[in-house]
N, C-alpha and C positions, 0 to 999 in steps of 0.2 A: 492492387499491388501484389497480394496473396495468392492472385489467380494462377495456378499452374498451367491451366491450358490457354486460357483466352484472354490474361492479363498481361500487366507489363512486365511481370516477373517471365513469362513466356518467351516475350520479345528478348529478354536479357538473355535466357538460356539458349535460344537459337543462336544468339550470336557468340556466346561464350557458355559452353557447357559445364565450365566450373566456376561460375558465378554461384555463390551462396546467399539465400535469402535469410535476412537476419531482422527481426522485429525492430523498430525503432524503439530503443531500450527505456528512453525517458519519457516517451511519448504518453501521458496520461496514464501511467502504470496503475498509480492508487487506485484512479476512476475505474481502470479495468478491474482491478481486485474488487473493487465495490461491486461491479457489474456481475463479477463471477459469485460473490455473496448472493446477490438478488435472486440467483437462480433457485435459491431456496425461498418458497412462497411467504412463511413466516418473517424471513429477513427483508424481503421485499417490502411487505406491508409495514415492517419496522420502520424503513427508511421514509416512506409515505408520511406514516405518522411522525416521524421526529421532524419531516419539513413544515407538516403543518403547525406542531405544537410550538415551534419556534416562530413561523410567521404570526401566529396569535399573540406571543407575547412581545416580540420586538417590532410587529406591523405598525405600530404608531409610536410616537414619542412619548405620550403619556403612559403607556404599559411598560415602556422600556425604563422610564424613570421610575416607577413604581418597583420593577424588577431588581434594579440598583439599590433603590431605598431598603428593600426586603433584604437583600444580600448584604447591606450593609449593616443591618441590626443583628442579623445572624452572626456574624463576624464578631461584633462587639460583644454579643452574649456569650460565644466561644471563647473568646479572649477573657471575659471576666470569670469564667469557670475553668481556666486553664486547660480547654481541650486543644486549643492550638497555639503554636509561640509567635511571637512578636518579632520584627526585625526590619531591617531596610528592605524594601522591596517585596516584603511578604504582604501576603492579604488583600491584594489590590482588587479593587472593585472593577468588574469587566462586564460583558454581556453574552447573551446566548450568540455563537457564531452560525450565520447560514452556510449551508453547505452548497458551494457554487461549482459548477461544470468547469469552469476555466481556472479555479484557484486551487493551487496545489495544497494538499493536507485538508482541504476544506471539510471533508466528510470526519477526518480523525478531530479536528478542533471542535466541529458541532457535537460531537459524542462525549469528548471531555468536558466542554463547558456545560453542557446540561448535567453531567455527574456532579461537578464541582458548583452548579447551583441549583440543585433539584429542589431544596426545600423552597428558595425563592420563587421557582418556576411554578411549583404546585400552588403555592399563597397567592400569585398574580392569576393564574389561570382559574382558581376557585373563586376569586374575587370577580372576575368577568363574568363567571357562570352564573353568578347572583345578581350583579349591578351592571351587566352589559348594557348598552345603549340601546339594543333592540333585541329581538328574539333570535336572529341570525347569530349575533354574537354569543348569546347566552347560550344558545344551542351548540354551536361549535366547540364554546368552551367547556361545555359539561362533558362533550362527546371526547375531547381530547385529554381532560382529567381523568376520565374513566380508563383511558390507556395507559396514562403516563403512569398511574399507579397499579398496574396490574403486574404480576410476577412475571409473565412471558416479556413484556417489554423492558423490564428490568433485567432481566437473563441476557436477552438479546444487547441490550447496550452495553453491559459489561463485557460480554463476548467480543463486540465489534470493537471495543476499546484495546482489548488484548490482542486481537488479529492484527489490528492496524497498526499497534505501537510497535509489533515484530516487525512489519513491514516498513513502517515509515522511515527507518534509518536509510535501507536501500533504496527507497523512492527520493529521498534528499540527495543521496549520493550520485544518483543518475541524472538529476535534474540540472546539476552544476554546468556552469560553461565550460569551466576546465576540468573535464572529467578524468578522474584515473580509472581507466577501465579495467585494469589488473585488481585493483582495490575493490571495483563495483564487483566484479566476478566471484571474489572472494565474499562479498557481501550476499551474493545470491547464492552460494552454497550455505553459508551461516543461517540466512533466512529461512531458506527450505528446512533444514535442520531444527531450527527453534519452532518452526509450525509442526513440525513432526512430533517433536517432543511435547507440544502443547496438546497436541490430539492425543498423544499416548497418556500423558500423566497430568493434564491441566484440567480434567471435570471436578475432580473433587475440590481442590482448591478454590476453582471457579463458582461452584455451587455454595462453598461455605462463605464466599465474599459476597455473592448475590444475597445468601439468606440474612448475613448480618445487615447488609444494607437495607433489607425490607425491614428486618426488626427495629433497626435504628429510625426509619421513617414509618413505622406503624402500618406495613403493608402486607396483606395476608400472604402466608407461603402455603402452597396446596401439599397434600399429602403424596410425596413422591411414589408410595405404593398403591395408591387408588388408580383406578381405571381412568384411561383418556377419554374424554368423550368430545366429539367435533359436533359442533352445529347446536341448535336448539329445537324446543318443541319436536313436533313429528319427524323434523329431518336430523334429529341426532343421531349420531352413528358411534356405537360403541365396539371397541375390539378387546375381546376378553384377554387378548395375550398382550395388549397395549397398555402400560402403565404411564403415570405423568413422568416418571423419571427416564422412562425408554423415549418419549416424545420430545422431551427437552434434551436428552443426552443424545439419542441416535438421529432422530430426524431434523435436530437444528444444529447442536453443537458438531458432531461428527460430518456431518454432509456439508456444513459450511465450510469446514477447514479443508475438507477434501476437493471442495472447488478451488479453493485458495491454491493448493498445492498443484492442482491441474493446471491452473492459469498460469503458475509460474513454471511449471516445468515445459509448458507450450511455448513460453516466450524463452524460456533460458534452457533449452535441451543440451544435451553433452556436446553435440556437434558445435552448436553456437558457442558455449562456453569455451570450449578447447581453441576454436577458431579464434576468439578474440583474445584469450590469453596468448597464443603463438604470435599473432598479430601485433601485439604490443611491443614485440621486439623490434619492431620497426620505428616505433614512435620517437620522434627526436626531442622531445621535451625532457628539460632539465639535463642537458647535453648529454642525450642519449644514454641516460641512466639506466633505461630498461633494455638496452640492446645485448641479446645474446644470440650467439651464432647458432647454437643448438637448436634455438626456438624456431629460427627463419629455415634450418635445414629440415626439421619436422614439419614445418609448414608445407614445405614444397613436397616432401615425401608423402604426406597424409592428404593434402587437398589440392595441389597444382601439379600433378605428376604430368598431365598431357601438355603444360604450358613448358616442360623442361625436357630434353633428350637425357638418355643416359649419361652421356658423356659431360652434359652441361650439369646434371646433379653430381657427377664425381668432382667437377672442378669448383662447384659453388663455396665450399667449406673453406678453400684456399684462398678465393676471391673475397670471400666476406672478411678473412683476417687483413687482407689490404685495404678493406673498406673500413675496419675498425681504426686501423692506423691513420688513414688518410682523411676520409671524410667527417668524423667524429671530431678531428682537431682542426679541421679547415675551416677558416675564418667566415665562410660566406655560409656555413652551415650552423653557425652559432645561433642562439636565440630563437630557433624554431619550436613552435609547439605542436604541430599536427602533422600527419602523414602527408597531407595534400600539399602543404609547404614543403616537404622534402621532396617529394616529386617533381615539384615546380624547379626546385632548387636544382636537382639532377638534370633536368632536361636542359635548363638554361647554361649548366657547366659543360654539357656535352662530352668532354674526357673522361666524364666518371661513368657514363651510361654503359660503357663497355663492361663493366663489373656485372650486369644484369643481362 
């Protein structure tokens, strides 16, 4: 569809030069953002490890029961020591959420569930590594435990929670059947701003949160001023100018966020955003609440000049004033919710088509 030369888009443009390509806004946006993050190799490996860890724990009903039992014990201990409050609906015992390609927000839920059940997950995986039924279970669990309790995994776990938490509101708004596109476009703007703010000001708070989490769970925190070393043995590579903090902050934190911004700007460029905002003036939903003559006139002047002669452009504003008084109050055009319904109604009415 995106092919400008040989795809379906090219056929549309051949017939109508003023057709504009717009990404399907709700179509798996969050998964597209996850894919964008995977462009960072360390983040790609994180998601592979995340899937593996969750599969090991919830792959059997026995291990899942052990997880919930461990979580229940932890909650009881925290309540007894006044670390958490009690209340209706609070401290419910759940399970780890698998990340499914066809389920909305599933990756975000996977990340959040692992953070909330981290101690219980470590306990179950540690038990499997020692008491697994065969060498494969024990070996896989031991490898998963080493990854799960590494500083880099914890850092990316919290990083993805923050990033996906910011984009989640936009993703939820775009997936609703009755989309308020005007509100969605405002959410696009605020989402970009929040991610940019997180990029500029979020590193220190994130690092502090990750260090506190590691100290709470007795996970080793590396010296941020030490040299970063990649690989092992004779294949180790050490850059004298690359510290641990530089690796975590620049190579993971900054680059992962930049890919998010790049994906959002690609899907919601200024042209697309303005086109959708101006087009919302045609939306008949809620008794034409969004109808604005100035938006429709600007839509013609900026995007559809070839479809209107100069004379038609001059007449358009006065015609829309008639439209506002006639169509908006016409009984046949009440209770419409989409532009396609409005177009069908105008076609059927016949007498109103001359306005356009």
